[in-house]
N, C-alpha and C positions, 0 to 999 in steps of 0.2 A: 416623384419620389423625393423623399427627404434625404438630405445628405447626412451620412453618418459622422458624427463627431467623435475623434478618438478620446479615450478617457485621459484626464489630466493627472500627472503625477505630482504630489506635493512633496517638495523637498524639506527634509528636517531643518529645523532652525539651528543656527550655529551655536554650539555650546562655547561658553566662555572658558577660555584656557587658564588653568591655574595649577597650583601644586596640589598633588593628592594629600589628603589628611593622614592616611595611613599607608604604610609601606608593607608589602607582602614579603615575608621571609619564609622560605621553604626550608625546613630542617629535616634532615634524614634521621629516622629512629628505627629501631629494630623491626617494627611491624610495617614500615613504609615511610611516607613523608607526612609531615604536619605543617600546615600553613599557618604562620603566626602573623597576624596583622598588628602592627605596632606603629607608634609615632616614630618619625625620623630619628628622634634622640634615642629611644629604646632600641631601634633597629641598629643604630650605629654601636651602642653598648654591646649588643648581642654579637655583631660581627667581630668586635674587639675580643670578646670572650672566646669565641670559636677560633680565631687566628692562631694563637700560640698554645694549643691545647694538646696534652698528651692523650694517648689512647685511653688510658684509665679515666682521666678527667672527662673525655668525650663520652665514655660509656655512662658515667655518673650523671653528666648533664642530660644525656638522652633519656635516662630513667627518670630524672626529676621532671623534664619537660613533658614526658609521656603521662606521668602521674598527674601533672597539672592539667594537661589536656583532658584526660579521663574524668577528673574531678569537675572540670568545667562543664563537660557534657551532662554529668549527673546533676549538677546544680541547675543547668538550663532546663533540664527535663522536670526537675522538682518545682522550679518557678513556674513552668507552663501548667503543670497539674494543679498547683495550689491556686494559680489564677483562675482556672476552670472551675475548681471546687467553690472558690469564692463567688463566682458568677452564678453558679447553680444555686447557692443559698439565697442570693439576692432575688433570683427569679422565683424561688419557692416562696419568698415573703410577699411578692407581688401577686402571685396566683392564689385566690382564695380557695381554701379546701375545707369543706365540711364533710364530716362523717355522714354516710347514708342513714336515713332513718325516716320517720313519718314526716310527711310535709306539714308545714304550719297550716292549721284550720282557718278558712276565711271567716271574717267576722260578720 
């Protein structure tokens, strides 16, 4: 009888430790939360703005951030659809299309 060999487990290679490029900032808005990924410099500026904020300024900021977020979603979708349309046009150029009709007569 052959001896059963247990399966080997490959351990993942060690990832180099470094600073993250972007910092995740979670901002509360009226409809929930919005995650804003920004550089550490922008993140620090955002924290400074939020620190000494009155209620009125907070509402205005949340409205602005929500509008920016929604516009970003629209722009992203628009970019995706325009890229798809561009690729479809390229494919149409590659595929030869001839209207149906009588075939050419052999000589």
